N, C-alpha and C positions, 0 to 999 in steps of 0.2 A: 697836625692840628689835633687838639685834645677832643676826645669823644664826649658828647653831652651825656651826663648821668640822668637816667630816668628814675623817677620816684613812683612808688605805689602806696596807697593807703592801706593800713592794716586794720581790719574790722574785728571786733569781738563778737561773741555769740549773740549779742543784742543789736548788731548792725551799727554799733557806735564806732567812730574812728578814734583809735587809741594812739596811733603814731604812724610814721612813714618809714618805708624801707627802700633802700637803693636796689634797683633791679640789676642783675648781672648783665654782662655784655652779650650773653647768648640771646637775649631778647631783641637785639639789634641785628641779628644774622640776616643775610640775604634770603629772600623768599625764592625757593627752588622747588616748585611743584613737580617738576620732572624727576628730580632725585627722590623726593618723598614717595612718589608713586613706585619707583623701582625698589625702594627699600621695603615698602609694604608688600609688594608682590613677592619679594624674596622671602619674607617671613611666612607668607601664606603658602609658598611652595614647599616649605619644610613639613607641612601637615599632609601633603599628598601621599597616598599610599600606592605603591606599584601594584599593578594587576596584569594578569595575562595567563593564558592556558599553559599546560605542560608542552614541552617541545615535541612530545610524541602524540599530542592530541590529534585525532583523526587518522593516525597512521597505524595504530594498533588494530589491525583487522586482517582477516584471512583473504581479502579480495585479490584476485588475479584476473588478468585480461583473458578473454576467451580466444583471442587471436582473430585471424581472418577466416572467411568461409562460412560464417553463420548468419550473415546479413544484418548484423548489429554492429554498433560502434565498438571500438577496441579499448574502451575504458575499463579499469579494474572492477570486477563484480565479486560479491561475496560468494563463498562456497555454498553449495546446496541452495542456490537461489540466483536471481538475476538482477538484484538491486545493486546500483552503482555505489562505490565507496572510494575513499582515499583521494580521488581526483577533485580538485577544488572547483572545476567547472560543472560538476555533476550534482544533482539533487542528492543530499545525504553525504556529500563529500566533505573534506576538511576545509577550513577557511584558508584563503590564499594569504592574507596579510593580517593575522590576528594581532591584538595588542601585545606588545613585548614587555615582559616583566622587568627586563634589564634597561628599560629606557630611562635616561637621565631626566628626572623631574625637578630636582632641586636647583634653584637659581643661585648665582653667586654675586656678591657685591663687595667692592673694595672697602677696606676698613675706613679709610678717610671719607669715602662717599657715604657710608652708613652714618658716620658721626656727623657729617655736615647735614645729612637729611634729618637727623634728630634735632640738631640745632635749628634748622629752618622750620621744622614743624613746631618747635617750642615758640619761636618768634611769631608764627602765624596765629597762635592762640590769643595774642593781645591785639590783633587787628580786628576791629569790630566789623568791617566790611567783609572780611574773609569768613569770620564766624557766622555772620548772618547769611552769607551766600551758601553756607553749608546746610542751612535750615534751622539753626538754633534760634530759640525765641527767649528773650529776656527783656526786662524793663529798660526804659530809656535812660533812667538815672544810674544804671549799672556801669561802672568804669572798669575796663579791663586793663591789667589782670586783676582778678579777685583774689586778694590775699587775706587770710583769716588767721587768728591766733591759734596756737598749738592745742588749745583746749578742744578744738574740733575733733581731734583724734580720740578723745575719751567718750564720744557719743556712741552708745551701744544699742540704742533702740531705734527702730525704723521710724517711729513717729517723731522722735527728736530730730533725726536727720532730715526728714521730710519737712517739718515745720521750719527748720533753719534755712533750708534751700528756698522755701517760699518767702521767708522774711527778707532775704537778700535780693530777691527779684528774679529768680530763675525758676519759679513754680510753673510758668507757662511751658517751659521746656520739658518738665516732668509729665505734664498732660499730653504734650506732643508725642512723647515716647510711649505712652500707654496705648496709642492707637496702632493696632496691628494691621498689616496689609497681607492679603492672601497672595501667595507666591504664584507666579505664572508657570505653566508647564507641568510636567509629571512629578516634580518634586512634592506636589501636594499629596501624592499617594505614597510618599517615601519618608514619612515622619517629620517633614519640615514644611508643614502647610502654611505657616505664617512667617513673615519677615519681620524681625525685631529691629527697632531703631535704637541708635545710640544717643545718650543724653549727656549728663555732666560727668566729667572726669575729675576726681579729687586726688590730688597729689600730696602725699605725706612723706616725711623722712623716716627712715628705718630706725633711727636712734633718738627720735624726738620725745618719746614717752617711755617711762619706766614700767616694768612689770607687764610688758607686751600690751600696753593700753592702746597702742595704735591698731591692734587687731580688733578692738571693739568696734571701730568705725567700719571695718570690713564686714563684720557681722551685721551692723546696723544698716548698711547701705545695700546689701546684696539683694534685698527684696524689692528695691526700687527699680522699675523697668529702665534699662539703659544706663544706669549709674554704675560707674566703675571706680574702684579705689586702687591706686598704684603707688609704689615706692618710687621716689625720685631717682634712686640708684638703679632702678630696673625699667626706666622709661624706654620705650621703643617707638618706632615710626607708626606701627599699627594702632597703638593706644592713642597716640596724638592725632592720627589721621585715619580713622576707620574707613575701610572701603577705598583707600587711596585718596580720600578727600580731606585736605588739611583744614585747620581752623576749628578744632573741637573746643566746646565751651569747657574751660578748665578752672578749677578752684585750687589755689596753692595755700598750704600752710606756711607760716612764717619760717619754720625750720627748714622746710623743703626749698624755699628761696635761698636761704643761707647755704644749704648744702649744694644747691645747684651751682653756686659761684665757685665752689671748690672742686667740682668734678671736672675731669678732663674728658672731653668728648670730641 
């Protein structure tokens, strides 16, 4: 049976519909939140840094046991004193089971599973129920996916990008991302007091603009809270599903949709 082609309306910078574009088959991929979660956790594990003490920690001491006949326990004690050392069960002794610096922290994922997770996360971006369940807010007249002309990549000012996002009906999501939440726990004292929210993801094609004009959009959008700009060639599960939660509100340029159809994932 032939698969039904899905169409998407292409908007210009004034929110006018200029034409329609055929969506690639990747947008009809099966929804697999379990695979998406595993793919995101695998990416996050690559940023973990091993930590642990030296193998000789707590052992470099002059402590020796006094032996029997002194009416005290036979644990090692430092020379010229009676303080205990080296023994893990004594005050001042070494740790019994410290963190191991050679512990394997990086998770692995099969190539086919990773590719299917990316395809599934891409398909989840056009499902309004999944996008809204993730917390994104947008106008009722917004049709997913949001496809825009390639001129979007030439916007280099933050005010231009912000005004455009508000004009197409996703301004409420920008306001949602501005509200910061105080982190629970001791992380407040360690330089990460606030938890930032993710907002719109703008996907562009790496070769859609000449003279590196696509980098203008990266500069123009970097000061908007929660807004990310990514190349379609470098999409991963964490960009499409931050925090392992699929359904990120995504804006595609016309060239990125065309390039997505040619990519093998």
